[in-house]
C-alpha positions, -999 to +999 in steps of 0.1 A: +511+060-729+502+093-714+527+109-691+514+111-656+521+143-638+532+124-607+559+106-628+571+139-642+572+153-606+592+123-593+617+126-622+619+163-615+629+156-579+654+129-590+670+153-615+672+182-590+687+159-563+711+144-588+697+109-582+694+100-619+717+083-644+714+089-681+724+062-706+729+025-706+768+027-705+767+051-675+742+028-658+764-003-662+795+017-650+778+033-621+786+023-585+755+040-572+726+018-559+699+018-586+663+011-578+645+014-612+655+016-648+635+029-677+645+021-712+631+030-746+616+003-768+638+013-797+671+009-777+699-011-794+693-049-788+728-054-776+726-026-751+692-038-740+705-073-734+733-060-712+709-038-692+685-066-688+712-089-675+724-062-651+689-056-638+683-093-633+715-098-614+709-068-592+672-074-589+663-040-603+629-032-618+632-025-656+604-009-677+604-007-715+585+024-726+580+046-756+609+068-767+588+100-763+581+090-727+618+086-718+628+118-736+601+138-719+607+126-683+645+128-687+643+162-705+670+151-729+667+143-766+678+109-779+679+095-743+672+058-744+678+048-708+675+064-674+679+050-639+668+064-605+691+061-575+667+072-548+646+045-532+615+066-524+614+083-558+619+049-575+591+034-555+568+062-565+577+057-602+573+020-600+539+024-583+527+048-610+540+027-639+526-006-626+491+009-622+493+013-584+504-023-577+539-022-562+554-056-553 
């Protein structure tokens, strides 16, 4: 999947405004309201299962993407999971990742 410049921009805003959480453990321990979660396809199965259950319980959108995509948008090496805590930025990311069809 090619990185869309809009998605990079949304993540840049999330990073600058500190509305992003890096890593599955931090996501599960966070008390912030989370609106979208992006995980790498090669994340540990146990970690992915915990994140999936968390997202289902909290009704959070979860996307499984290529590792390179996650590392590029998060600007961190070996980053397997990121979450966005800003509703508007998350909606923009969801819209771009779902091909313009936001539920």
